[in-house]
Every structure is written in structure tokens, then in C-alpha cells.
N, CA, C and O atoms as CSV, one atom per row, in Angstrom:
chain,resi,resn,atom,element,x,y,z
A,1,MET,N,N,-36.945,13.257,-26.785
A,1,MET,CA,C,-37.492,14.076,-27.823
A,1,MET,C,C,-36.427,14.289,-28.900
A,1,MET,O,O,-35.266,14.563,-28.596
A,2,LYS,N,N,-36.832,14.162,-30.135
A,2,LYS,CA,C,-35.884,14.339,-31.224
A,2,LYS,C,C,-35.863,15.797,-31.668
A,2,LYS,O,O,-36.838,16.529,-31.498
A,3,ILE,N,N,-34.740,16.200,-32.237
A,3,ILE,CA,C,-34.551,17.596,-32.613
A,3,ILE,C,C,-35.536,18.025,-33.696
A,3,ILE,O,O,-35.990,19.169,-33.689
A,4,LYS,N,N,-35.875,17.138,-34.620
A,4,LYS,CA,C,-36.819,17.537,-35.667
A,4,LYS,C,C,-38.227,17.708,-35.103
A,4,LYS,O,O,-39.013,18.492,-35.634
A,5,ASP,N,N,-38.552,16.986,-34.040
A,5,ASP,CA,C,-39.834,17.203,-33.372
A,5,ASP,C,C,-39.844,18.544,-32.650
A,5,ASP,O,O,-40.849,19.256,-32.656
A,6,ILE,N,N,-38.732,18.878,-32.035
A,6,ILE,CA,C,-38.627,20.146,-31.307
A,6,ILE,C,C,-38.738,21.323,-32.262
A,6,ILE,O,O,-39.349,22.336,-31.921
A,7,ARG,N,N,-38.165,21.209,-33.446
A,7,ARG,CA,C,-38.201,22.310,-34.419
A,7,ARG,C,C,-39.623,22.598,-34.917
A,7,ARG,O,O,-39.882,23.689,-35.426
A,8,ASN,N,N,-40.535,21.652,-34.782
A,8,ASN,CA,C,-41.917,21.849,-35.231
A,8,ASN,C,C,-42.764,22.620,-34.229
A,8,ASN,O,O,-43.865,23.054,-34.568
A,9,PHE,N,N,-42.274,22.802,-32.990
A,9,PHE,CA,C,-43.029,23.527,-31.980
A,9,PHE,C,C,-42.909,25.032,-32.187
A,9,PHE,O,O,-41.936,25.515,-32.767
A,10,SER,N,N,-43.899,25.760,-31.711
A,10,SER,CA,C,-43.812,27.217,-31.737
A,10,SER,C,C,-42.957,27.679,-30.560
A,10,SER,O,O,-42.609,26.890,-29.682
A,11,VAL,N,N,-42.627,28.966,-30.557
A,11,VAL,CA,C,-41.783,29.512,-29.492
A,11,VAL,C,C,-42.481,29.383,-28.140
A,11,VAL,O,O,-41.841,29.047,-27.143
A,12,GLY,N,N,-43.770,29.644,-28.097
A,12,GLY,CA,C,-44.524,29.524,-26.845
A,12,GLY,C,C,-44.537,28.105,-26.319
A,12,GLY,O,O,-44.376,27.877,-25.120
A,13,GLU,N,N,-44.728,27.150,-27.217
A,13,GLU,CA,C,-44.719,25.742,-26.816
A,13,GLU,C,C,-43.340,25.324,-26.311
A,13,GLU,O,O,-43.225,24.564,-25.350
A,14,LEU,N,N,-42.296,25.829,-26.969
A,14,LEU,CA,C,-40.933,25.505,-26.528
A,14,LEU,C,C,-40.666,26.068,-25.137
A,14,LEU,O,O,-40.053,25.404,-24.301
A,15,ASN,N,N,-41.122,27.284,-24.893
A,15,ASN,CA,C,-40.930,27.875,-23.563
A,15,ASN,C,C,-41.679,27.084,-22.495
A,15,ASN,O,O,-41.162,26.885,-21.396
A,16,ASN,N,N,-42.894,26.633,-22.810
A,16,ASN,CA,C,-43.657,25.817,-21.856
A,16,ASN,C,C,-42.973,24.480,-21.590
A,16,ASN,O,O,-42.912,24.029,-20.446
A,17,LYS,N,N,-42.457,23.848,-22.643
A,17,LYS,CA,C,-41.732,22.582,-22.487
A,17,LYS,C,C,-40.493,22.779,-21.621
A,17,LYS,O,O,-40.166,21.942,-20.779
A,18,LEU,N,N,-39.806,23.908,-21.844
A,18,LEU,CA,C,-38.598,24.202,-21.085
A,18,LEU,C,C,-38.918,24.362,-19.598
A,18,LEU,O,O,-38.177,23.870,-18.746
A,19,ILE,N,N,-40.000,25.038,-19.291
A,19,ILE,CA,C,-40.429,25.204,-17.900
A,19,ILE,C,C,-40.747,23.848,-17.274
A,19,ILE,O,O,-40.338,23.563,-16.148
A,20,ASP,N,N,-41.483,23.013,-18.017
A,20,ASP,CA,C,-41.839,21.687,-17.503
A,20,ASP,C,C,-40.600,20.823,-17.249
A,20,ASP,O,O,-40.515,20.131,-16.235
A,21,LEU,N,N,-39.649,20.869,-18.173
A,21,LEU,CA,C,-38.434,20.063,-18.014
A,21,LEU,C,C,-37.587,20.562,-16.843
A,21,LEU,O,O,-36.992,19.763,-16.121
A,22,ASN,N,N,-37.533,21.875,-16.657
A,22,ASN,CA,C,-36.790,22.408,-15.513
A,22,ASN,C,C,-37.438,21.992,-14.195
A,22,ASN,O,O,-36.739,21.706,-13.222
A,23,LYS,N,N,-38.772,21.958,-14.159
A,23,LYS,CA,C,-39.471,21.491,-12.959
A,23,LYS,C,C,-39.167,20.015,-12.699
A,23,LYS,O,O,-38.938,19.604,-11.561
A,24,GLU,N,N,-39.170,19.232,-13.772
A,24,GLU,CA,C,-38.879,17.799,-13.619
A,24,GLU,C,C,-37.454,17.584,-13.116
A,24,GLU,O,O,-37.217,16.729,-12.263
A,25,LEU,N,N,-36.508,18.356,-13.641
A,25,LEU,CA,C,-35.121,18.238,-13.198
A,25,LEU,C,C,-34.995,18.631,-11.729
A,25,LEU,O,O,-34.246,17.999,-10.983
A,26,TYR,N,N,-35.711,19.654,-11.312
A,26,TYR,CA,C,-35.711,20.067,-9.906
A,26,TYR,C,C,-36.248,18.943,-9.013
A,26,TYR,O,O,-35.688,18.659,-7.955
A,27,GLN,N,N,-37.337,18.312,-9.452
A,27,GLN,CA,C,-37.915,17.211,-8.674
A,27,GLN,C,C,-36.965,16.022,-8.614
A,27,GLN,O,O,-36.847,15.371,-7.576
A,28,LEU,N,N,-36.293,15.738,-9.712
A,28,LEU,CA,C,-35.328,14.640,-9.728
A,28,LEU,C,C,-34.176,14.920,-8.765
A,28,LEU,O,O,-33.718,14.021,-8.059
A,29,ASN,N,N,-33.713,16.161,-8.739
A,29,ASN,CA,C,-32.630,16.517,-7.818
A,29,ASN,C,C,-33.080,16.378,-6.370
A,29,ASN,O,O,-32.307,15.943,-5.517
A,30,ASN,N,N,-34.325,16.745,-6.090
A,30,ASN,CA,C,-34.846,16.562,-4.725
A,30,ASN,C,C,-34.932,15.081,-4.369
A,30,ASN,O,O,-34.622,14.694,-3.242
A,31,GLN,N,N,-35.349,14.256,-5.319
A,31,GLN,CA,C,-35.412,12.821,-5.077
A,31,GLN,C,C,-34.014,12.247,-4.835
A,31,GLN,O,O,-33.837,11.343,-4.019
A,32,ARG,N,N,-33.040,12.774,-5.544
A,32,ARG,CA,C,-31.668,12.305,-5.392
A,32,ARG,C,C,-31.163,12.585,-3.974
A,32,ARG,O,O,-30.442,11.774,-3.392
A,33,LYS,N,N,-31.545,13.728,-3.433
A,33,LYS,CA,C,-31.087,14.102,-2.090
A,33,LYS,C,C,-31.604,13.157,-1.016
A,33,LYS,O,O,-30.940,12.939,-0.003
A,34,ILE,N,N,-32.792,12.594,-1.237
A,34,ILE,CA,C,-33.345,11.676,-0.238
A,34,ILE,C,C,-33.246,10.218,-0.694
A,34,ILE,O,O,-33.891,9.336,-0.127
A,35,ASN,N,N,-32.441,9.979,-1.713
A,35,ASN,CA,C,-32.148,8.632,-2.222
A,35,ASN,C,C,-33.401,7.868,-2.652
A,35,ASN,O,O,-33.563,6.699,-2.305
A,36,GLN,N,N,-34.277,8.515,-3.397
A,36,GLN,CA,C,-35.476,7.846,-3.894
A,36,GLN,C,C,-35.643,8.006,-5.398
A,36,GLN,O,O,-36.767,8.154,-5.878
A,37,VAL,N,N,-34.571,7.979,-6.134
A,37,VAL,CA,C,-34.644,8.123,-7.584
A,37,VAL,C,C,-34.990,6.771,-8.189
A,37,VAL,O,O,-34.239,5.805,-8.054
A,38,ASP,N,N,-36.149,6.715,-8.864
A,38,ASP,CA,C,-36.577,5.464,-9.478
A,38,ASP,C,C,-35.876,5.224,-10.809
A,38,ASP,O,O,-35.505,4.095,-11.134
A,39,LYS,N,N,-35.699,6.295,-11.572
A,39,LYS,CA,C,-35.105,6.170,-12.900
A,39,LYS,C,C,-33.936,7.145,-13.033
A,39,LYS,O,O,-34.125,8.274,-13.486
A,40,PRO,N,N,-32.744,6.729,-12.649
A,40,PRO,CA,C,-31.600,7.647,-12.695
A,40,PRO,C,C,-31.239,8.113,-14.109
A,40,PRO,O,O,-30.623,9.168,-14.265
A,41,HIS,N,N,-31.603,7.360,-15.125
A,41,HIS,CA,C,-31.290,7.763,-16.493
A,41,HIS,C,C,-32.106,8.979,-16.940
A,41,HIS,O,O,-31.777,9.598,-17.952
A,42,ARG,N,N,-33.168,9.330,-16.199
A,42,ARG,CA,C,-33.986,10.507,-16.539
A,42,ARG,C,C,-33.171,11.794,-16.445
A,42,ARG,O,O,-33.459,12.755,-17.157
A,43,PHE,N,N,-32.139,11.829,-15.560
A,43,PHE,CA,C,-31.292,13.015,-15.463
A,43,PHE,C,C,-30.670,13.325,-16.817
A,43,PHE,O,O,-30.713,14.462,-17.286
A,44,PHE,N,N,-30.099,12.318,-17.431
A,44,PHE,CA,C,-29.454,12.482,-18.730
A,44,PHE,C,C,-30.455,12.922,-19.789
A,44,PHE,O,O,-30.179,13.839,-20.562
A,45,ILE,N,N,-31.600,12.282,-19.827
A,45,ILE,CA,C,-32.608,12.574,-20.839
A,45,ILE,C,C,-33.153,13.992,-20.684
A,45,ILE,O,O,-33.281,14.721,-21.668
A,46,VAL,N,N,-33.470,14.378,-19.462
A,46,VAL,CA,C,-34.043,15.702,-19.219
A,46,VAL,C,C,-33.027,16.795,-19.543
A,46,VAL,O,O,-33.369,17.792,-20.179
A,47,LYS,N,N,-31.783,16.612,-19.107
A,47,LYS,CA,C,-30.753,17.616,-19.390
A,47,LYS,C,C,-30.512,17.752,-20.890
A,47,LYS,O,O,-30.312,18.857,-21.396
A,48,ARG,N,N,-30.533,16.642,-21.587
A,48,ARG,CA,C,-30.326,16.672,-23.035
A,48,ARG,C,C,-31.470,17.392,-23.729
A,48,ARG,O,O,-31.238,18.174,-24.651
A,49,ASP,N,N,-32.715,17.138,-23.298
A,49,ASP,CA,C,-33.867,17.804,-23.898
A,49,ASP,C,C,-33.859,19.304,-23.613
A,49,ASP,O,O,-34.231,20.103,-24.472
A,50,ILE,N,N,-33.437,19.681,-22.416
A,50,ILE,CA,C,-33.328,21.104,-22.090
A,50,ILE,C,C,-32.321,21.776,-23.015
A,50,ILE,O,O,-32.576,22.864,-23.531
A,51,ALA,N,N,-31.186,21.133,-23.222
A,51,ALA,CA,C,-30.159,21.693,-24.098
A,51,ALA,C,C,-30.662,21.805,-25.536
A,51,ALA,O,O,-30.383,22.796,-26.210
A,52,ARG,N,N,-31.387,20.820,-26.005
A,52,ARG,CA,C,-31.910,20.866,-27.371
A,52,ARG,C,C,-32.908,22.002,-27.540
A,52,ARG,O,O,-32.873,22.719,-28.540
A,53,ILE,N,N,-33.794,22.168,-26.568
A,53,ILE,CA,C,-34.789,23.233,-26.657
A,53,ILE,C,C,-34.116,24.599,-26.617
A,53,ILE,O,O,-34.486,25.496,-27.374
A,54,LYS,N,N,-33.129,24.763,-25.737
A,54,LYS,CA,C,-32.417,26.038,-25.663
A,54,LYS,C,C,-31.682,26.327,-26.966
A,54,LYS,O,O,-31.611,27.478,-27.398
A,55,THR,N,N,-31.141,25.296,-27.590
A,55,THR,CA,C,-30.453,25.468,-28.863
A,55,THR,C,C,-31.412,25.952,-29.939
A,55,THR,O,O,-31.101,26.885,-30.679
A,56,VAL,N,N,-32.569,25.323,-30.027
A,56,VAL,CA,C,-33.555,25.712,-31.040
A,56,VAL,C,C,-34.059,27.134,-30.777
A,56,VAL,O,O,-34.211,27.918,-31.713
A,57,LEU,N,N,-34.319,27.470,-29.505
A,57,LEU,CA,C,-34.764,28.821,-29.173
A,57,LEU,C,C,-33.710,29.855,-29.554
A,57,LEU,O,O,-34.036,30.930,-30.056
A,58,ASN,N,N,-32.452,29.524,-29.311
A,58,ASN,CA,C,-31.371,30.435,-29.670
A,58,ASN,C,C,-31.263,30.601,-31.186
A,58,ASN,O,O,-31.036,31.708,-31.674
A,59,GLU,N,N,-31.424,29.517,-31.924
A,59,GLU,CA,C,-31.396,29.592,-33.386
A,59,GLU,C,C,-32.530,30.470,-33.902
A,59,GLU,O,O,-32.328,31.304,-34.785
A,60,LEU,N,N,-33.728,30.276,-33.344
A,60,LEU,CA,C,-34.871,31.078,-33.767
A,60,LEU,C,C,-34.671,32.549,-33.433
A,60,LEU,O,O,-35.070,33.427,-34.198
A,61,LYS,N,N,-34.054,32.810,-32.293
A,61,LYS,CA,C,-33.799,34.185,-31.883
A,61,LYS,C,C,-32.820,34.855,-32.840
A,61,LYS,O,O,-33.010,36.008,-33.227
A,62,LYS,N,N,-31.770,34.123,-33.221
A,62,LYS,CA,C,-30.782,34.672,-34.139
A,62,LYS,C,C,-31.357,34.909,-35.534
A,62,LYS,O,O,-30.991,35.874,-36.205
A,63,GLU,N,N,-32.246,34.040,-35.962
A,63,GLU,CA,C,-32.875,34.188,-37.274
A,63,GLU,C,C,-33.960,35.255,-37.254
A,63,GLU,O,O,-34.339,35.781,-38.300
A,64,GLY,N,N,-34.453,35.573,-36.072
A,64,GLY,CA,C,-35.513,36.556,-35.956
A,64,GLY,C,C,-36.861,36.006,-36.309
A,64,GLY,O,O,-37.776,36.763,-36.634
A,65,LYS,N,N,-37.004,34.692,-36.251
A,65,LYS,CA,C,-38.265,34.051,-36.582
A,65,LYS,C,C,-39.093,33.868,-35.333
A,65,LYS,O,O,-38.575,33.528,-34.269
A,66,ASN,N,N,-40.363,34.093,-35.471
A,66,ASN,CA,C,-41.325,33.782,-34.407
A,66,ASN,C,C,-42.432,32.960,-35.034
A,66,ASN,O,O,-43.282,33.480,-35.756
A,67,LYS,N,N,-42.408,31.684,-34.751
A,67,LYS,CA,C,-43.409,30.803,-35.343
A,67,LYS,C,C,-44.747,31.030,-34.702
A,67,LYS,O,O,-45.725,30.378,-35.068
């Protein structure tokens, strides 16, 4: 997900995306424990998207904007 796409989401949508990505990361970690990870590069992608969403949420919080 690109940062300009993330900035177009509302706060509620960003929170939902964040929940979904955290669930996916949890599932990936469980797969890693039993050595069944099909796409190991997903760890990097999911963690990066989580960080981007948290950054945008923090920026919106500091600006006091609620889309």
C-alpha cells in the first residue's frame, strides 16, 4: 500500500485496516512457528504497512483532523 493511498482513507477505515494487518501478522507468526510460511516476504510488507498507517494516524491526531 502506498502512503498517498493510505492518506485518502478515513480514520475509521485506517483503524480497520490496522486491525486486519495485525491479525495477518499474528497468523504469519503462527505459521512461522510451525514452518509453513508460504510467502516470507509478507512479514516485511505487513510490518511496513502497519508502520505507515500508524504514522498517518499519528499525523491526523496531531493535526486534530477527523476525516
